[in-house]
C-alpha positions in Angstrom: 85.7 -66.0 83.9 86.4 -62.8 82.0 87.0 -59.4 83.7 87.3 -55.8 82.4 88.5 -53.0 84.6 88.5 -49.3 83.9 89.3 -46.1 85.9 88.3 -42.5 85.6 88.5 -39.4 87.7 86.1 -36.5 88.0 85.9 -33.2 90.0 82.6 -32.7 91.8 81.2 -30.8 94.7 78.8 -31.9 97.4 77.7 -31.2 100.9 76.2 -33.3 103.7 72.8 -32.1 104.9 72.1 -32.4 108.7 75.8 -33.1 109.3 77.5 -31.5 112.3 81.0 -31.4 110.9 82.8 -29.4 108.3 81.4 -31.5 105.4 78.0 -29.7 105.8 79.5 -26.9 103.8 79.8 -27.1 100.0 83.2 -28.5 99.1 84.7 -30.5 96.3 87.0 -33.5 95.6 88.9 -35.0 92.8 87.0 -38.3 92.9 88.4 -41.5 91.4 86.2 -44.3 90.2 86.8 -47.9 89.1 84.5 -50.3 87.4 85.3 -54.0 87.5 82.9 -56.1 85.5 83.1 -59.9 85.3 81.1 -62.6 83.5 81.7 -66.2 82.7 81.9 -65.1 79.1 81.1 -61.7 77.8 78.9 -61.2 74.7 81.0 -59.9 71.8 80.1 -57.1 69.4 79.6 -58.9 66.1 81.5 -56.2 64.1 84.3 -55.3 66.4 84.6 -58.4 68.5 84.7 -56.2 71.7 83.0 -57.1 75.0 82.2 -53.8 76.7 83.5 -50.5 75.5 85.6 -49.1 78.3 84.4 -45.6 77.4 80.8 -46.5 78.0 81.6 -47.2 81.6 84.1 -44.3 82.0 81.4 -41.9 80.7 79.3 -42.6 83.8 82.0 -41.0 85.9 82.8 -38.3 83.4 79.2 -37.3 83.4 79.7 -36.3 87.1 82.7 -34.1 86.3 82.2 -30.5 87.4 78.8 -31.2 88.8 77.1 -30.5 92.1 76.1 -33.8 93.7 73.0 -33.5 95.8 70.3 -35.6 97.5 66.7 -35.4 96.5 66.2 -33.4 99.8 68.5 -30.6 98.9 65.9 -27.9 98.1 68.5 -25.2 97.5 70.5 -26.9 94.7 67.4 -28.4 93.2 65.8 -24.9 92.8 66.2 -24.3 89.1 65.7 -20.5 89.7 69.0 -20.6 91.6 71.0 -23.3 89.9 71.2 -24.7 86.4 69.7 -28.3 86.5 72.3 -29.5 84.0 75.0 -28.8 86.6 73.2 -30.8 89.4 73.1 -34.6 89.7 70.8 -36.3 92.2 72.6 -39.1 94.1 70.6 -41.9 95.8 70.3 -41.8 99.6 69.9 -39.2 102.2 73.2 -37.4 101.3 75.5 -37.4 98.3 78.3 -39.3 100.1 80.8 -41.8 98.7 78.3 -44.6 99.3 75.6 -42.9 97.3 78.0 -42.0 94.5 79.0 -45.7 94.2 75.3 -46.7 94.1 74.6 -44.1 91.4 77.5 -45.5 89.4 76.4 -49.1 89.9 72.9 -48.3 88.7 74.2 -46.5 85.7 76.5 -49.4 84.9 73.6 -51.9 85.0 71.6 -49.6 82.6 74.6 -49.3 80.3 75.2 -53.1 80.1 71.5 -53.7 79.5 71.6 -51.4 76.5 74.7 -53.0 75.1 73.4 -56.6 75.0 69.7 -56.7 75.8 68.2 -60.0 76.6 71.4 -62.0 76.5 70.8 -63.5 80.0 74.4 -62.8 81.0 75.2 -62.8 84.8 77.5 -59.9 85.4 79.4 -59.3 88.6 79.8 -55.5 88.8 82.1 -53.9 91.3 82.3 -50.2 91.7 85.0 -48.5 93.8 84.8 -44.8 94.5 87.6 -42.9 96.1 86.5 -39.6 97.6 89.8 -38.6 99.0 93.2 -40.3 99.3 92.1 -42.0 102.5 88.4 -42.6 101.9 87.3 -45.3 99.6 84.0 -47.3 99.3 83.4 -50.4 97.2 80.0 -51.8 96.2 79.3 -55.0 94.2 76.3 -56.7 92.8 75.5 -59.6 90.5 72.9 -58.9 87.9 71.5 -61.0 85.1 70.7 -59.0 82.0 
């Protein structure tokens, strides 16, 4: 079994719609994300001999840097007359919480791996850990064949 692990951090804002606590207000965090990807044997780039470019995975988190994370139900931030669409990222789920950010990152990692080695039939175990604050961490994992 081979495993790669990479970390990145990003600063992003969000709010929790229909939430009764203080998180209903727009606020931000310095988020930390980790990808851990394992395979029995990774495909190798024929020229470089590399498996997966760490930067390709870190770029998923870096894309979220200085963005407003919203759900598809957030009519205010999705109004392009009020906010620039380039600064807004729609996160899956009812709210852009740590669970949704992890799912977003996992989906993007699957797409990234599929583009690197299409049709190779590799079973990847992908684990994404997102730390919203020092005390709040969520981990999501999935096995996918690409």
